[in-house]
N, C-alpha and C positions, 0 to 999 in steps of 0.2 A: 676875573671880571674886568680888571684894568685893561687887559689885552683886547677884550671884546669892545669895550665902550670908550676907549681912549680916542681922542681926536685923530682921525686918519692922517697919515703922513703924506699921502698922495693928494694931488690937487682935486678940487671939486669936479672940474671938467677935464677930460683927457687933452692931450697935446694936439696941436694943429695937424700934424701928420696923421694922427689917428682919425680925425674927422675927414680928412681927404680920402683915406682908405674906406671909411664907412660910407662916404658919398658915392664911391664906386659901387659898393654893395647895394645901396639904396637905388641907384640908377638901374642896376641890373634887375632888382626886385620890381621897380616900376615898369621897366620894359616888358617883363614877362607877365605883368598884371594888366597894364593899360591896353596892351595889344589884345584886340578881340574882346574888349570889355562889353561890347554890345552883341556878343555871340547869341545866336538863336533868335534874336528879336526880329520881327515883332512877336514871334512865339515866345512865351514866358516859360523858361525851362524848369526852374526850381519850383517845387510845389508850394513853398511859403512866400515867394516874392509877391504873387498876386494877393495873398492874404493881407499883407500889411498895406499894399497899394489900395486895395478895395476898402480896407478899414479906414484909411485916410479919406477916401472918397465918401464913405458913409458919414464921417464926422461933418463933412461939408454939407451933405444933403440932408442929414437927419439929426445932426448935433451929437451923435454918438455912434460908436462902432457896434452897438448892441445888436442890430439886426443880423450881424455875422457872429455874434457871441465873442467878439474880440475886445469888448469894452474893458475887460479886466486884464488884458495882456499887457506886459511891460510896455509902457507908452513910448519908449525912445524911438524905435524904428518906425512906428506908426506916425509919430509926430513929424519925422523927416519927410515921409510921404505926404502927410497932410499939408505941410508948409509948401512943398513944391507944387502940389496939385492946386492949392489955394491961390497961388500967385503966378504960376507959370503954365497951367494946363489949358489947352484948347479943348473946350468941352465938346467940340464936334468930333473929337477923337477919343479912343478908349483911354481910361486912366493909365493903362500900362505903357503908354507912349513916354512916360517920364521915368520908367524903371531904369533906363540907361543912365539918367542923372544920378539916381541913388547909387547905382553901381560905381560910378566915378567917385562919389564921396566915400563909399566903402573902401575902395582901393586906396584912396589917399590916406584914410585912417589906418589901413593896414601897414602903410609905409612908416607911419609913426610907431607901430609895433616893432618894426625892424630896428629902429633907433633905440627904443626902450629896452629891447632884448640885449642890445650891445651895452647899454649903460648899466643895466642890472648886473651883467657878467663882469663889467669893469669894476662896479662897486665891490663885488665879491673878491675878485682876484686881480688880474693884470689887464692892460689894454689888449693884449693878444686874446685873452678870454672873450672880451666883448666882440672882437671882430670875428672870431670863430663861431660864436653862438649866433650872431646876427646873420653870418653867411649861411649857416646851416638852415636857419629858419626861413631866410629869404628865398632859397632855391627849392624848398620842399614842395613838390607838386600838390600835395593835399592841402597845404597851407595856402598855396596860390589859388586853388579852386575855391576855398572858403573865403578868400579875400575878395573875389569877384562878385559874389552874389549880393543882392540888395536885401540882406538879412541882418539880424542883430549881431551875428557872430564876430565880424571884424571890430565892431564898436566895443562890445563888452570885453574882448581880449585886450584891446588897446587901453581902455580905461582901467581895467584890472591891473595890468602891468604898470600903468602910470601911477595908480594909487600906491602900489608897493614901492615903486621907485621914489616917489615924493616922500612917503612916510619914512622910508629908510634913510634918504638923504637928509631930511630934517632932523632925524634922530642922531645920525653920525656926526653931522656938522652943527648940530644945535641951532637949527633955523626954524623959527616958528611958522613962517609963511609956507615953508615947504610941507610941514606937517598938516597945515590947513589945506593946502592944495591936495594932499593925499585924501583928506576927508571928502573934498568936493569930487575928486576923481572916483572914489568908491561909490558915492551917491549916483554919479552918472552911470557907472557900471551897473548898478542895481536897476536904474531906470530902463536899461536895455535887457537885463536878465536878472530876475529876482534871486537866482542862485548865487549871484555875486555877493550877496549878503553874508555868505559864509566866510568871506575874506575880511569882513568888518572887524572882528576881534584882533586880527593881525594889524590892520591899518590903524585902528583907533588905539590899540594898546601899546604898540611899538614906541610912540613918542614918550610914554610914561617912563620908559627905561632911562630917560635922561635924568630922572631923579637920583639914580644910582651914580651916573657919571658926573652930574653937576649938582650936588646937594646944596650948593650955595644959591642956585637958581630955582629953588623949590617953588617959590611963590609964582614966578613967571610961568614955569612949566604947568603948574596946576591951573593957573588962570587960563592959559591957552587950551588946556584939555577941557576946562569947563565950557569955554566957547564952543569947542568941538561937540561936546555933549548937547549943548543948546541947538546947534545946527542940526544934529541928528534927530533930536526930539521933534523939531519942526518938520524935518523931512519925513520922518516916519508917521507923524500925525497926518500929513498930507497923503502919504502913500497908503495908509491903512484906514484912515477915517474919512477922507474926502474922495480919493481915487478908489474905485471898486476892486482893489487888489484881492480882497478876501473872496471874490467870486471867481478867482482864477481857475478853480476846478471845472468851471463851466466852459472854458476855452476848448475848442475842438482839438483833439489830439494833444492835450496838455501833457507835458513830460514830467511834471513835478506835482502830481496829485497828493495833497497833504494827508488825505485819508488812507493812502497806501504807504506812507513814509515809515521807515524802520531801519534799524541797523543792518547793513548788508552782510550776508553770509560770505563764507570763503569763496563759494562758487561764483556768486555775483561779483565779488571783488576781483577775482581772477579774470573773469570775462570783461569787466570794465577796464582793467589794465590792458588787456589785449586790444579792446576797442579803441583805447586811447593811443596806443603805440604802434600797433601793427600796420596802420595805413602809411606810416613814415617810410619813405623809400631809402633814405640813407641809414638803413638799420645798423650796418656795421659801425659807421662813424658814431651814430647816436649811442649805441650800447657801449662801445669802447669808451666814449666820454663819460657815461655814468659809472662804469666799472672803474675808470681811472680816478674817481673820487676816493678810491681806496688809498691813494697816496697820502691822504690826510692823516693816516696813522703815523706818518713820519714827522717828527717835530720840525724838521727843516722845512717841510712843505707847509705845515700849519702856520709858520711864522709869516708866510707870504699871503695868507688868506685873512680876510676880514670875517671873523667868526659870526658876528651879528648879522652881516649881510647874507652869509650862507644859510644861517638858521632861519632867517626871515623868508628867503625864497623857498626853502624846504617846507616851512610852516604854511606858506601860502599855497604851495602845490598840494600839500596834504589836506588843508582845509577845503580847497576846491574839490578834490577827488572824493573825500568823505561826504561833503555836502551834497554833491550831485548823486553820489552812490546811494544815499538814503532813500532815493526814489526808485531804486531797482536798477536793472541793466539799462545802460544808456548808449546811444550812438556816439560816434566820434565827435560830431559837432558840439555835443554838450561838454566835451573835454578839451576844446581847443585852447582855452586859457591854461588848463593844467599841463597839457603837452608843451605849450610855449614855455612854461616855467621849467619843465624838465629839459628842454633844449638849452635854456640858460645854464642849468647845472651841467649838462653835457659839454657845453663850450668851456666851462670852467675846468672840467675834468681833463679835456684835451690839452688845455693850456698848462695844466700842472706838469705835463711831461717835460716842460722846459727846465723844471727844477732838478729832477733826478738826472736828466741828460747834462745839465750844466755841472752838476756835482761829478758826474762821470768824466767830463772833460777836464775838470780840475785835477782829478786823480791822474789822468793821462799826462797832463802838463807837468805834474810833479815828478812822474817817473820818466817821461820822455819830453823834455823841454821843446823839442822840435815841433811838437803839435800845437804850440802856442799860436802859430800863424793861422790856424783854422778858426780861432776865436778872437782875432784881433779887433773885429768890429763889434760894438756892444749889442747890436740887434741881429747879429748873424744867426744865433740859435733860434730866436723867435721867428725870423724870416724862414729859416729852414723848416721849422715845425709847421708854420702856416702853409708853406708850399706843399708839404706832404699831405696835410689835411685837404688842401684845395685839390690836389691830384686825386685823392680818394673820393672827393665829392663830384668829380667831373661827370660820372654817369648820371648823378642826380641833376646836375646843372643841365646836361643834355636833355633829360626828361622834362625839365622845366621849360626849356626852349621848345621841345616838341609839343608840350602842353599848350604853350602860347600859340604856336602855329595852328594847332588843332582848333583853337577857338576863333581863328580867323576864317576857317573854312565855311562854305555855304551850308546852311542848315537844311536837312532833308524835310523837316516838318514845314518850314517856310516854303520850300519848293512845292510840297504837296498842297498846302493851302492855296498858294498862288495858282497852281495848275487846276485844282478843282473849281475854284471860283471863276476862272477864265474859260474853262473848257467843257464842263458838264452841267446838266441841269441840277438844281438843288434837290436834296432828298436825304432821308435818314441813312446813317451808316453804322456799321459795327466794326470793332477792332479790339485788339488787346490793349494793355495799359500804355503801350508806346504812343498811341494817338488818341487817348481818351479825351483830351482837352484841346486838340489841335484846332478845332473849329469853334471853340468856346470863346466868346468875346471877352468875358469878364476874367476867367481864370487862365485862358490861353493867349489872350491878346489878339485873337483873330480879327483882322480888319476888313475882310472881304464884304462884297455886296450880297452874295447869296447865302442862304442858310442851309447848314448841313447838321441837323440835330443828331445827337449821339443816341443811337437806338439801344445799344447794349454792349457791355464789355464781354466779348466772346470771340471765338474763332468760328469761321463760317461752317466748319465741319461739325459743329456741335448739334446742328439741327438740319433736317432736309431743306434744300433750297426752296421748295414750295412753301414750307412753313415760314421761312424768313420773308418770302414775298407776301404771304398773307398778312404778316405783321407790318407790312409797309416799308420794309428795309429795301433800299435801293442799291447801296454800295457796301462792299467789304474791303477793308484794308488788312492785308494778311502779311505777317512777317515773311521776309524773303526765304528764310530757311524752311518755313512751313510750306511755302509755295513749291520749293524744290522737292520736298518730300512728297507732296501731293502728286507730282508727276511720275513718281515711281510705283504707285499702287493703283490697281483698277478702281478702287473706291474713290481715291483722290482724283484720278483722271475723270471720273464721272462728274465730280463737282466742277472741275475745270471746264468740261464740255458744256455744262449747263450755265456757265457764266461768260461774260465778255471781259477779257483782259484789256484794261484800258492803258495801264502804264506800269512800268517796273522801276524800282530804285534798287539796283543790285549793290552788293558790297563794293565800296570804293574808298580809297585813301584820300580822295579829293573832296569828300563831304563828311559832315558829322551828323550824327543822329541815326535813327533806325533804318535798316534796309527793309524794303517792303514791296508788295505788289498790290495794285489797286484794281478791283473788279467791279463791274456792274452785274447785279444778280440776274439780269436778263440777257440772254445771248442775242446776236443778230438773227433776224428772221431768215435771211438768205445770204449765202456766200457769193462772192463775185471775184472776178480776176480781170485785170487789165491795168495798163499804166499809160501815162503821158509824161512828156519830159524825158530828157536823155542827157548823157554827158556831151553829146554833140551840140545840144542847145545850151549846155552848161546850166541846166535847170533840172532839178529832180533826181531820179524819177519820183512821181507821185502815183501811188497805187490805190486802186479801188479794191477793197477787200470784202465788202458786203453791203447790204441795204435792208431797210424795212420799208414796206409799202402796204397801203391799205386796200389796194385792189389792183388786179391786172386785167380786168374787163370793165369797160365803161361805155356809156353812151355819149354821143356828141353833146357837149354842154356840161358834162359831169366834171368833177374835180378829182384829181389823183394826188394823194399826199404821200410823200416818201422821205426817208432819211438815208443819207449815204455815210459809209464808213471808209476813212482814208488812212493810209500810212505813207510816210515820206522819208526818204533816205537822208535828206539834208534840206536846209532852208533855201528859199529862193531869194534872188537879189531884190525883187520888188514884190509888192502884194498883188497876187493874181486874184481875179474874180472867177467864179464858177458859172457855167451856163448848163442848163438842162433843157433838152428839146425832145418833144414827141414827134419823131420824124418817120417818113415813109421808109420801107425796107431798102429801097434801091436809090434813094435820093436824099438830099439834105433839106428838102422842103419839109416844114414842120407844121403841125396843127395845134401846137401848144408849147409854151416855154416858161421857164422860171430862172432868172439870173439873180446873182447877189453875192454876198460874202460867203465863203465856204462854211464858216462856223458861226454860231449865234453871236459870239463876242467878236466885234470888229478888231479888237486889239490882239486877237490870235490869228492874224493873217498868215499867209503861207511863208512869210519871211521869219516866222517863229517856229516852223515845223522842223525841229532839229533832232528829234529822237526817233530813230527808225522803229523802235519797239512800241511807240505810242499809237493807240488807235484813236483817231480823231473823228468825233461824231459831228456830222454836219447839222446845220439848222434844218428845221422841218420845211421842205419845199412843197409847194402846191401848184400843180399845173391844171389849168382849165382846158379841157378838150374843146377845140373850135366847134361851135354849134353847127358849122357847115361841113364838119369832117365826115368823110365817107366811111362806111363800115369797112373793117379790114384789120390787118395786123400792122402795128407800128413799133418802131424801136424807141425805147427810152434811152437816150444817150446823154452823156455828161462830159465835160471837159473844162479846161481853164484857159483864160485869155488875159492879155495885157490890158489894163483898164484904159490906157491912152492910145496905144497903137492897134488894139484889138487883135494882135497876133496871138495865135493859139499855140499851146504846147502840143508837140507832136509825139506820138508813141513810136515804139520800135518798128511797127509794121507800116509806118508812114501816115496813119490816121491821126486826126487831131481830136479824137473823141474816144470814149470807152462806152461800149454797149452795156447797159445795166440789165435790162430785161425786155421782154416783149409785152406790149399792151394791145389787147384786142378791143377794138371799138365796134360795138354791136349796133344793130339796127333796131333793137328793141330794149326795153328797160332791163337792167341787170337784177336778177333775183337776189334778195337780201341774203340768202344762204350761200351765195357765191362770193360775198365780200370777205376779205381777209381780216381777221381780228388783229 
């Protein structure tokens, strides 16, 4: 007992050199986290980020998050969203425009966890243990991912580690304020995740052990603990009697339903262990570190370890694991704090190797004095051990850098939303889960002007195209792999022939997000061929691939409405305008015209036509046939011209137009049964 509870011989804080090395680790951790913090935005990637964001908005609008059934959810993350929305939100924009702010706060909090991991391992063992533990935690890609999201996970992990560190430090060094800080930290952790309450016995009970180490300070210790009890009574009175915590079972997708709580069986326990540890990439280093705790059976090693600190971290990890496990099998994010404490222990285990290696060198020096030069410097062994671990972690560090780079890449869903809003008419769409909320303003952060209601979560091949059309579905967003499979079967090809391929997003290392193909469920009425522009003109080419038209026979004075479909190999240097003429077969004289921007959205001028595989749908053009037009056959032609010089784009055959179709002007009214639907 004296060994465990005696005043530690090492300083409360590590030496300055240790902080300098930790600062390097924190800088690396911040670099791979802050880079790309706004990934995917304005599309909100994580399913829970909009939950807390909208809950904060509901509190502003309705005084409670009850309309979303989040009124009983742990209030921490919702409160952060509420404060930011209350004071900084432009109400003309979606609430999700402030999610990047919450992410920045989350990342900053996670950097605090890097420091706390180092300090906890330092409390248990040596300065090297702290650096190794924090280094492993800082570069783990799965920890980096969970640090970036605007969710409760970074906060509860940091506050849980802080609570254990403060309680442990106050106990070891007999400092009342540190034990009180531990109580405050555990209350903050509970505010972000109720399951953090399972750490409360460790954090609140630990300072009472000072009664054994300092029996002469019994009154002071008990008085401090009484204050702690008072703080906790007030806190839980608010949490249980005032805040609607007891309604938490009503929270959508609630992971801790009290009516299903029970001691986990072996199968659940084993699965939860796998869920908590399998996502770690540095598996070899992590497992070696835990196994290396076996060195503690050697008294020489135990003398270098603070037993109380070791037991405290183990107890904290065990309390979290069991507490979360009583609600059944859980995903990794429920075990982030648990896995963090395991990494602390792994760092300690790795650092323990310095003791047997030091003993081995002592034996070598005794037998072969010449080996003394290899240990002439006091930190040589720690430096060598740290270097070996660092080399072993290089693949994980490389993955962390790749992860950071990936989060800076353009997001496919943002590109898709921008494309649809700017390029096609509004209408319902169907897709799989990849794009179920891409056009949802509340849950997906969609900022566009047009509305694209989500018709159904399905693949287009689940029903005949005619059935989808009868249900009002206009578009289908198909996974790119499914699109490729459809091209290999007659049935799939029949679907493709019955739709219009608008745009593809094939697999690419230069983008993040799903690969997909976008279809309109109605094909073009008629195919066409022709192009204007050429490499000689250094423009285009721009190709006409099809058209829709309401009639090909008309009387003088009638109107003809049509839509053109274009494809372009590359952008133009300026924004060209399109002209459409109803001209005589052998001359450029015309009896009707319609000029304008090629597409309905003026922001999608020809200088944005960069994708050769995109089918560009023109605005709907209407030509009125000159009332004085003579009966006969006319050419409907189209082309592009410079808006200032009026110079037209020239095709490969030297013409400055493309023939669309033939229009017959009749001398008598057109029968209604000869109009094109």
